[in-house]
C-alpha positions as CSV (number, residue, x, y, z in Angstrom):
1,X,-16.5,7.0,63.7
2,X,-18.5,8.9,61.0
3,X,-18.4,12.6,60.8
4,X,-21.8,14.2,61.8
5,X,-23.8,15.2,58.8
6,X,-24.2,18.7,60.0
7,X,-20.5,19.1,60.4
8,X,-19.9,17.9,56.9
9,X,-22.5,20.5,55.6
10,X,-20.6,23.3,57.4
11,X,-17.2,22.1,56.1
12,X,-18.6,22.3,52.5
13,X,-20.0,25.8,52.8
14,X,-18.7,28.1,50.1
15,X,-16.1,30.6,51.3
16,X,-15.5,28.9,54.6
17,X,-12.1,29.6,56.1
18,X,-12.4,28.6,59.7
19,X,-14.7,26.3,61.8
20,X,-14.2,26.3,65.6
21,X,-15.8,23.8,67.9
22,X,-15.9,25.2,71.5
23,X,-18.4,22.6,72.6
24,X,-21.1,20.4,71.0
25,X,-23.5,23.3,71.4
26,X,-21.2,26.2,70.5
27,X,-19.8,26.3,67.0
28,X,-18.2,29.3,65.2
29,X,-17.9,29.7,61.4
30,X,-16.0,32.2,59.3
31,X,-17.2,32.6,55.8
32,X,-15.3,35.9,55.1
33,X,-17.4,38.1,57.4
34,X,-15.7,37.3,60.7
35,X,-16.8,34.7,63.2
36,X,-20.4,33.8,63.4
37,X,-21.7,31.8,66.4
38,X,-24.1,29.0,65.8
39,X,-26.0,27.6,68.8
40,X,-26.4,24.0,68.0
41,X,-29.5,22.2,69.4
42,X,-29.5,19.2,69.4
43,X,-25.8,19.2,70.1
44,X,-23.3,18.3,67.4
45,X,-22.0,15.4,69.5
46,X,-24.2,13.8,72.2
47,X,-21.3,13.9,74.7
48,X,-17.8,15.2,75.2
49,X,-16.6,11.6,75.0
50,X,-18.1,11.2,71.5
51,X,-16.3,14.5,70.4
52,X,-13.1,13.1,71.7
53,X,-13.6,9.8,69.8
54,X,-14.2,11.7,66.6
55,X,-11.1,13.8,67.1
56,X,-8.9,10.7,67.8
57,X,-10.4,9.0,64.8
58,X,-9.5,11.9,62.5
59,X,-6.0,11.9,63.9
60,X,-5.6,8.2,63.3
61,X,-6.6,8.5,59.7
62,X,-3.5,10.6,59.1
63,X,-1.2,8.4,61.2
64,X,-1.2,10.4,64.4
65,X,-1.8,9.2,67.9
66,X,-2.6,11.2,71.0
67,X,-1.1,10.9,74.5
68,X,-2.1,12.7,77.7
69,X,1.5,14.0,78.0
70,X,0.9,16.1,74.9
71,X,-2.3,18.3,75.3
72,X,-2.0,19.8,71.9
73,X,-2.2,18.2,68.5
74,X,-1.8,19.5,64.9
75,X,-2.8,17.5,61.8
76,X,-3.8,18.0,58.2
77,X,-6.9,16.1,57.5
78,X,-7.7,14.1,54.4
79,X,-10.6,16.4,53.6
80,X,-8.2,19.4,53.2
81,X,-8.6,21.1,56.6
82,X,-5.8,21.8,59.1
83,X,-6.9,20.7,62.6
84,X,-5.6,21.9,65.9
85,X,-6.9,20.3,69.1
86,X,-6.5,21.4,72.7
87,X,-7.3,18.8,75.3
88,X,-8.4,19.2,78.9
89,X,-7.2,20.2,81.5
90,X,-5.2,22.7,79.4
91,X,-8.6,23.9,78.0
92,X,-10.9,24.2,81.0
93,X,-14.0,24.2,78.9
94,X,-13.4,20.8,77.3
95,X,-11.9,19.8,74.0
96,X,-11.3,22.7,71.6
97,X,-11.1,22.0,67.9
98,X,-10.0,24.6,65.4
99,X,-10.4,23.7,61.7
100,X,-8.8,25.9,59.0
101,X,-9.6,25.3,55.3
102,X,-6.4,25.1,53.4
103,X,-6.2,26.8,50.0
104,X,-6.4,24.3,47.1
105,X,-3.8,24.5,44.2
106,X,-5.6,26.0,41.2
107,X,-3.4,27.4,38.4
108,X,-6.5,29.1,36.8
109,X,-7.4,31.0,40.0
110,X,-5.3,34.1,40.2
111,X,-6.1,35.4,43.7
112,X,-3.6,38.2,43.8
113,X,-3.4,39.2,40.2
114,X,-5.2,42.5,40.8
115,X,-2.5,43.7,43.1
116,X,0.1,46.1,41.5
117,X,2.7,44.3,43.6
118,X,2.0,40.8,42.3
119,X,3.8,41.0,38.9
120,X,7.0,42.3,40.6
121,X,6.8,39.5,43.2
122,X,6.4,36.9,40.4
123,X,9.4,38.3,38.6
124,X,11.4,38.2,41.8
125,X,10.5,34.6,42.6
126,X,11.3,33.5,39.1
127,X,14.6,35.2,39.3
128,X,15.5,33.3,42.4
129,X,15.2,36.1,45.0
130,X,14.5,35.0,48.6
131,X,11.3,36.4,50.3
132,X,9.6,36.7,53.6
133,X,5.8,37.0,53.7
134,X,4.6,38.4,57.0
135,X,1.2,39.1,58.4
136,X,-1.4,38.1,61.0
137,X,-3.3,34.8,61.2
138,X,-5.7,34.5,58.3
139,X,-4.2,37.4,56.4
140,X,-3.4,35.2,53.3
141,X,0.2,34.4,53.8
142,X,-0.1,30.7,52.8
143,X,-2.3,31.5,49.9
144,X,0.1,34.1,48.5
145,X,3.0,31.7,49.1
146,X,1.2,28.9,47.1
147,X,0.5,31.3,44.2
148,X,4.1,32.6,44.0
149,X,5.6,29.1,44.3
150,X,3.3,28.0,41.5
151,X,5.1,30.5,39.2
152,X,8.5,28.9,39.7
153,X,9.9,27.1,36.7
154,X,8.8,23.5,36.4
155,X,12.5,22.4,36.0
156,X,13.3,23.5,39.6
157,X,13.1,21.1,42.6
158,X,11.4,22.7,45.6
159,X,11.6,21.2,49.1
160,X,9.3,22.6,51.9
161,X,9.9,22.0,55.6
162,X,6.8,22.3,57.7
163,X,5.4,21.5,61.1
164,X,2.0,20.8,59.5
165,X,1.7,20.4,55.8
166,X,-0.1,23.4,54.4
167,X,1.8,24.5,51.3
168,X,0.5,22.9,48.1
169,X,1.5,25.0,45.1
170,X,0.6,23.8,41.6
171,X,4.1,22.6,40.7
172,X,5.3,19.2,39.5
173,X,8.4,19.1,41.6
174,X,7.3,20.3,45.0
175,X,7.8,18.1,48.0
176,X,7.3,18.6,51.7
177,X,9.1,17.2,54.7
178,X,7.1,17.3,58.0
179,X,8.5,17.5,61.5
180,X,7.5,15.0,64.2
181,X,7.0,15.4,67.9
182,X,8.5,12.9,70.4
183,X,6.6,9.8,71.2
184,X,5.1,9.2,74.7
185,X,8.5,7.9,75.9
186,X,10.2,11.1,74.7
187,X,11.9,9.6,71.6
188,X,11.6,9.9,67.9
189,X,11.4,13.7,67.6
190,X,12.3,15.2,64.3
191,X,12.7,19.0,64.4
192,X,12.6,21.5,61.5
193,X,16.3,22.1,62.3
194,X,17.0,18.4,61.6
195,X,14.9,18.5,58.4
196,X,16.8,21.5,57.1
197,X,20.2,19.6,57.6
198,X,18.7,16.6,55.7
199,X,17.2,18.8,53.0
200,X,20.6,20.2,52.1
201,X,21.6,16.7,51.0
202,X,18.6,16.2,48.8
203,X,19.7,18.4,45.9
204,X,17.0,21.1,46.3
205,X,17.0,24.1,44.0
206,X,14.9,25.9,46.6
207,X,14.3,25.3,50.3
208,X,10.9,26.6,51.5
209,X,10.3,27.0,55.2
210,X,6.6,26.8,56.0
211,X,6.8,29.3,58.9
212,X,9.6,31.0,60.8
213,X,9.1,30.2,64.4
214,X,12.2,28.6,65.8
215,X,16.0,28.3,65.8
216,X,16.0,26.6,62.4
217,X,15.8,30.1,60.9
218,X,19.5,30.6,61.6
219,X,20.5,27.6,59.6
220,X,18.3,28.7,56.7
221,X,20.0,32.1,56.6
222,X,23.4,30.4,56.6
223,X,22.3,28.2,53.7
224,X,21.0,31.3,51.8
225,X,24.4,32.9,52.2
226,X,26.3,29.9,50.9
227,X,24.9,29.3,47.5
228,X,21.2,28.4,48.0
229,X,18.7,30.8,46.5
230,X,15.0,31.4,46.0
231,X,13.8,30.6,49.5
232,X,10.4,31.6,50.7
233,X,9.0,31.6,54.2
234,X,6.0,33.0,56.2
235,X,6.1,34.8,59.5
236,X,3.6,36.3,62.0
237,X,4.4,40.0,62.2
238,X,2.6,43.3,61.9
239,X,5.1,45.1,59.7
240,X,8.3,44.4,57.7
241,X,10.5,46.0,60.4
242,X,8.8,43.9,63.0
243,X,9.4,40.8,60.8
244,X,13.1,41.6,60.8
245,X,13.2,42.0,64.6
246,X,11.4,38.7,65.1
247,X,13.9,36.8,62.8
248,X,16.8,38.5,64.7
249,X,15.4,37.2,68.0
250,X,14.9,33.7,66.6
251,X,18.4,33.6,65.4
252,X,19.8,34.8,68.7
253,X,17.8,32.0,70.4
254,X,19.0,29.5,67.9
255,X,22.6,30.5,68.4
256,X,22.3,30.3,72.2
257,X,23.5,33.9,72.4
258,X,26.9,33.0,70.9
259,X,26.3,34.8,67.6
260,X,26.6,38.6,67.6
261,X,23.7,40.6,66.4
262,X,25.9,42.2,63.7
263,X,26.6,38.8,62.2
264,X,22.9,38.0,62.1
265,X,22.1,41.2,60.4
266,X,24.8,40.5,57.8
267,X,23.1,37.2,57.1
268,X,19.7,38.8,56.8
269,X,20.8,41.8,54.7
270,X,22.4,39.5,52.0
271,X,20.3,36.4,52.3
272,X,16.8,37.9,52.1
273,X,15.8,40.2,49.2
274,X,12.2,41.0,49.9
275,X,9.7,41.3,52.7
276,X,6.0,41.3,51.8
277,X,3.3,42.4,54.2
278,X,-0.2,41.1,53.9
279,X,-3.2,42.2,55.9
280,X,-6.8,41.2,56.3
281,X,-9.4,44.0,56.4
282,X,-13.2,44.2,57.1
283,X,-15.2,46.7,55.3
284,X,-18.9,47.8,55.0
285,X,-21.9,46.9,56.9
286,X,-21.6,43.3,55.7
287,X,-18.1,43.1,57.0
288,X,-16.7,41.8,53.7
289,X,-13.1,40.6,54.0
290,X,-10.4,41.8,51.7
291,X,-6.9,40.3,51.9
292,X,-4.3,42.9,50.7
293,X,-0.7,43.2,50.0
294,X,-0.1,46.4,51.8
295,X,3.7,46.8,51.7
296,X,6.6,45.3,49.8
297,X,10.1,46.2,50.9
298,X,13.4,45.5,49.1
299,X,16.5,44.8,51.3
300,X,19.5,46.5,49.9
301,X,22.4,45.5,52.1
302,X,23.7,46.9,55.4
303,X,25.2,50.2,56.6
304,X,26.7,49.9,60.0
305,X,24.2,48.1,62.2
306,X,21.3,49.2,60.0
307,X,19.7,46.9,57.4
308,X,18.9,49.1,54.4
309,X,15.3,48.8,53.2
310,X,13.4,50.5,50.4
311,X,9.6,50.3,49.8
312,X,8.7,49.1,46.3
313,X,6.0,51.8,46.1
314,X,5.0,54.4,48.7
315,X,3.2,52.6,51.5
316,X,-0.3,52.2,50.3
317,X,-3.2,49.7,50.8
318,X,-3.7,47.8,47.6
319,X,-6.6,45.3,47.3
320,X,-5.6,41.8,46.1
């Protein structure tokens, strides 16, 4: 099924980051000024069934199939958008489609070069330090990760583990392994935890975890404390301290409560060297968006039950 011409026009708008389809008549766009509602008349699709047909066609183009047992679907489309779909009856309003424009690798585009933090972070990444980039949705975590990974020496082999392929740094030896949900019969699942175990046998110089969200974090920290270096991952958190607490919780869940918190903090304190906080801000009457590196903290070991952290500079908002 062909994509509606109007939808193609919206997807090609300059500065577009998000396109949300709540219904064929209710579309939201974000071009850097927050969400803007577009009332579509005539409707984008003539019926809910045609919208569903389009969604299933897009999924099939990237080798995914939908089953009623799984009301949510994630996919990275050929056109460079990440698509998340929620199907009824989980979504009472009908099919909900969320499209996120993924950043394109561009070595000539230095998106964070004006931040005073960026040169220090580049030096840390090139040296092989491990780093967590934390922030809210849409704050620029993936963009910053792509830019920093693009600064890694071309002689190094990087292997990323992702639920949905989003990372795409400009680097000749970057590869991505993608997890897989179970099929309708409950078989064939490949988790990030499984991918991490396989990645350790693939001779990576660096293991990149697309996003910290599950028990695989525990295995990653163990790998970082047994010879692997230069890892980078993103995490949804509002502050560096909150990011550490979230990772501790994920590790506790991953160890089924059998690993003491002191051991987890030991792994964190010596496996991770930097936590970078990025935020998204609106300013002025036009609600212009700026994505900023607001804090960078260096982890400096552990004292008792406390992980020692030092801010790179006094906490200060710095536009990127």
